[in-house]
C-alpha positions as CSV (number, residue, x, y, z in Angstrom):
1,M,0.1,0.1,0.0
2,N,1.3,3.4,-1.1
3,G,0.7,6.2,2.0
4,A,-1.7,6.2,4.7
5,V,-4.9,6.3,4.4
6,N,-5.8,10.1,6.3
7,T,-7.8,9.4,9.8
8,N,-9.3,11.6,12.4
9,Y,-8.8,9.2,14.9
10,N,-7.6,9.9,18.4
11,L,-4.8,6.9,19.1
12,L,-2.3,5.9,21.7
13,I,0.0,3.3,19.8
14,I,2.3,2.0,22.3
15,N,5.1,0.2,20.5
16,S,7.3,-2.8,22.8
17,L,8.4,-5.5,22.9
18,P,6.6,-8.8,23.3
19,G,7.2,-9.6,27.1
20,S,8.1,-5.5,28.2
21,G,5.1,-4.9,29.9
22,G,3.3,-3.3,27.2
23,H,-0.3,-3.5,28.1
24,R,1.0,-2.7,32.0
25,L,2.0,0.6,30.2
26,G,-1.1,0.9,28.2
27,R,-2.9,0.5,31.6
28,I,-0.9,3.8,33.2
29,F,-1.3,5.6,30.0
30,S,-5.2,4.8,30.5
31,C,-4.9,7.0,33.6
32,Y,-4.5,10.2,31.8
33,D,-8.1,12.5,31.5
34,S,-7.7,12.6,28.0
35,V,-7.2,8.7,27.4
36,H,-10.3,6.3,27.2
37,W,-10.1,3.3,29.9
38,Y,-11.9,0.1,28.0
39,S,-14.4,-0.2,30.7
40,H,-15.5,-4.2,31.2
41,D,-15.5,-7.2,33.2
42,C,-13.3,-8.7,30.8
43,N,-10.7,-5.7,31.6
44,G,-11.9,-4.4,35.0
45,D,-13.8,-0.9,35.8
46,Y,-10.5,1.2,35.5
47,P,-7.1,1.2,34.4
48,W,-6.0,0.2,38.0
49,T,-8.5,-2.2,38.6
50,F,-8.6,-6.2,36.4
51,K,-10.7,-8.6,34.7
52,K,-14.0,-9.4,36.6
53,N,-14.3,-12.5,34.8
54,D,-12.2,-15.2,32.2
55,T,-13.2,-14.5,29.3
56,V,-10.2,-13.1,27.8
57,K,-7.3,-16.1,28.2
58,E,-4.7,-13.6,27.9
59,A,-5.3,-12.1,31.1
60,E,-4.9,-16.0,32.7
61,F,-1.0,-15.3,31.6
62,S,-0.9,-11.4,32.8
63,K,-3.0,-9.4,34.7
64,Y,-2.1,-6.1,32.8
65,H,-3.8,-7.6,29.7
66,Y,-6.6,-5.8,28.5
67,D,-8.4,-6.3,25.3
68,R,-10.2,-3.5,23.2
69,I,-13.5,-3.5,24.0
70,L,-16.4,-0.9,24.2
71,K,-19.7,-0.9,24.7
72,D,-22.0,-3.4,24.0
73,H,-19.0,-5.9,23.4
74,V,-18.1,-4.0,20.1
75,Y,-14.3,-4.2,19.6
76,V,-12.1,-1.6,18.1
77,P,-10.0,-4.0,15.2
78,T,-6.5,-4.3,15.6
79,I,-3.5,-3.3,13.9
80,G,-0.2,-3.9,12.6
81,G,1.4,-7.0,13.3
82,R,-1.4,-8.3,14.8
83,I,-3.4,-8.5,11.8
84,K,-0.6,-8.2,9.0
85,K,-0.2,-12.0,8.9
86,Y,-3.9,-12.4,8.0
87,W,-3.0,-10.8,4.5
88,D,-0.9,-11.0,1.5
89,N,-0.9,-7.5,1.5
90,E,-1.3,-4.1,3.3
91,F,-4.9,-3.4,2.6
92,W,-5.9,-4.6,6.2
93,F,-5.4,-1.1,6.7
94,R,-8.5,0.2,4.6
95,N,-10.5,-2.5,5.7
96,W,-9.7,-1.3,9.6
97,H,-10.1,2.0,8.1
98,R,-13.9,0.9,7.2
99,I,-14.1,-0.6,10.2
100,M,-13.2,2.3,12.5
101,S,-15.6,4.8,10.2
102,N,-18.4,2.9,11.3
103,L,-17.7,2.6,15.4
104,P,-19.2,4.2,17.7
105,L,-16.0,5.5,19.0
106,P,-15.8,7.5,22.2
107,N,-14.0,10.3,23.1
108,G,-10.5,10.3,24.5
109,Y,-7.3,8.5,22.8
110,L,-7.7,4.8,22.2
111,T,-4.9,2.9,22.8
112,F,-3.5,-0.3,20.8
113,I,-0.2,-2.4,22.2
114,V,1.9,-3.3,19.4
115,H,5.2,-4.5,18.4
116,D,6.0,-3.0,15.5
117,N,8.3,-0.4,14.5
118,P,8.3,3.5,14.6
119,K,9.0,4.5,11.1
120,Y,6.5,1.8,10.5
121,L,3.8,3.1,12.9
122,R,4.3,6.8,11.5
123,R,3.8,6.2,8.4
124,L,0.2,4.4,8.9
125,F,-1.1,6.8,11.4
126,P,0.6,10.3,10.7
127,E,-1.7,12.1,13.1
128,S,-1.1,9.3,16.3
129,I,0.8,9.7,19.5
130,I,3.3,6.9,19.2
131,V,4.6,6.2,22.4
132,N,8.0,4.1,22.1
133,L,9.0,1.6,24.9
134,I,13.0,0.7,25.1
135,S,13.3,-2.4,27.4
136,N,15.8,-5.2,28.5
137,P,15.6,-7.7,25.5
138,E,16.6,-10.9,27.5
139,E,14.5,-9.6,30.3
140,A,11.7,-9.1,27.8
141,S,12.6,-12.3,26.1
142,E,12.4,-14.6,29.2
143,R,8.8,-13.2,29.9
144,H,7.3,-13.6,26.7
145,L,8.1,-17.2,26.5
146,N,6.5,-17.4,29.8
147,T,3.3,-15.7,28.7
148,S,2.2,-14.1,25.3
149,A,4.1,-17.1,23.8
150,N,1.6,-19.2,25.1
151,Y,-1.2,-17.2,23.4
152,R,-4.1,-18.9,21.4
153,I,-3.7,-18.7,17.7
154,D,-7.6,-19.3,16.8
155,Y,-8.8,-15.8,16.9
156,K,-11.8,-14.8,15.4
157,L,-11.5,-11.0,13.9
158,K,-14.5,-10.7,13.1
159,G,-15.0,-8.3,9.8
160,Q,-10.9,-8.2,10.3
161,L,-10.5,-11.3,7.6
162,P,-10.2,-11.0,3.8
163,N,-11.7,-13.7,1.6
164,Y,-9.1,-15.6,1.2
165,R,-6.7,-17.6,3.9
166,S,-3.1,-16.1,4.0
167,K,-0.2,-18.5,4.1
168,W,0.0,-18.2,7.9
169,V,-4.0,-18.8,8.4
170,K,-3.3,-22.0,6.5
171,A,-0.5,-23.3,8.7
172,R,-2.8,-22.4,11.6
173,D,-6.2,-24.0,10.3
174,E,-3.7,-26.9,9.6
175,L,-2.0,-27.2,13.5
176,L,-5.8,-26.5,15.0
177,K,-6.5,-29.4,13.5
178,I,-4.1,-31.9,15.0
179,N,-4.0,-29.6,18.0
180,P,-6.6,-27.3,19.1
181,N,-5.3,-25.5,21.7
182,A,-2.2,-24.8,19.5
183,T,-0.1,-21.4,20.3
184,E,1.6,-18.9,19.3
185,K,4.7,-21.1,19.6
186,D,3.3,-23.8,18.2
187,I,2.8,-22.4,15.0
188,W,5.9,-21.4,14.1
189,M,8.0,-24.1,15.6
190,Y,4.7,-25.7,12.8
191,Q,6.1,-24.1,9.9
192,N,9.9,-24.3,10.6
193,N,9.7,-28.1,11.6
194,S,11.5,-27.2,14.7
195,S,12.1,-27.9,18.5
196,Y,10.8,-25.3,21.8
197,Q,14.5,-24.6,22.0
198,D,15.1,-23.5,18.2
199,Y,12.4,-21.0,18.8
200,C,13.5,-19.9,22.0
201,K,17.1,-19.2,20.1
202,H,14.9,-17.7,17.6
203,I,12.6,-15.1,19.7
204,K,15.9,-13.8,21.7
205,I,17.5,-13.1,18.4
206,E,14.2,-11.6,17.3
207,I,13.6,-9.4,20.2
208,Q,16.7,-7.8,20.7
209,K,16.5,-6.8,16.5
210,K,13.3,-5.4,17.5
211,N,14.9,-3.6,20.1
212,E,17.7,-2.5,18.5
213,L,15.5,-0.7,15.3
214,N,13.3,1.0,17.9
215,I,16.0,2.7,19.4
216,L,16.9,3.2,15.6
217,E,13.9,4.9,15.0
218,K,13.0,6.4,17.9
219,S,13.1,9.8,16.3
220,Y,9.8,8.9,14.5
221,A,7.7,8.4,17.9
222,D,6.5,11.1,20.1
223,I,7.1,9.9,22.9
224,T,10.6,7.2,23.7
225,L,10.8,5.6,27.5
226,S,11.9,2.7,29.1
227,W,10.9,1.4,32.5
228,Y,13.9,2.8,34.0
229,N,13.1,6.5,33.5
230,F,9.6,6.4,33.2
231,D,8.0,9.4,35.0
232,P,4.3,9.6,34.3
233,L,4.1,12.9,35.9
234,K,5.9,14.0,33.1
235,Y,3.3,13.7,30.4
236,Q,0.3,15.5,31.9
237,E,1.5,18.6,29.7
238,I,0.3,16.6,26.4
239,L,-2.8,14.5,28.1
240,G,-3.7,16.6,30.6
241,P,-4.2,15.3,34.8
242,I,-3.7,11.7,35.9
243,N,-5.6,9.9,38.2
244,E,-3.2,9.2,40.9
245,N,-4.1,5.6,41.0
246,Y,-1.3,5.3,38.2
247,N,0.7,4.4,41.3
248,L,-0.4,0.9,42.0
249,L,0.2,-0.2,38.2
250,L,4.2,1.0,38.8
């Protein structure tokens, strides 16, 4: 896809490494007055409270995880690497724009947690606030292996899929017939005919590369921070007052 589709949506995109606490950071940013919180029993009534049920399976691995759920159980469609693998091109973005234009969106910035890179995100979402989380890649790799590597792969993503099956989807469907409980790590091993040890090596290399790229492209982000230097009070000039309960998430 050439160029970006211009949107008027208020987006706050947190770009992080897998396993580096992106959803936790998303909850903290949702404590600002100008940022919408996806209040729902699946997420918690407030950013500093947590799920009331077990509907969101990913929250079993991390209490900070949340889904982009609006009123009446309407989902805000996902972006970037989380949806690209379902498509053979970047037309996923035009489809995303079509869905967004028909949603009853709330006031305030909508948070998205992604594992992409700042330059790519800036090209697609030129008017968004991009937060670039720099992390320790070794720590992120270890946490990923204990959390998001175990996420399911049988997402429905209603309305977000093309009328064909991408290479990744074909492999996923084959694997789910063999193992209905297959996870992110399982499909990588299936596609690469490899072992769990190979997956661990691959993840450590990939996360190291992602972190280096995030540092290299930090000029494309509005905010670049790490857990070691993050001061939530600093960004009140941009996002307005922050609820003091953000301290419960630090």
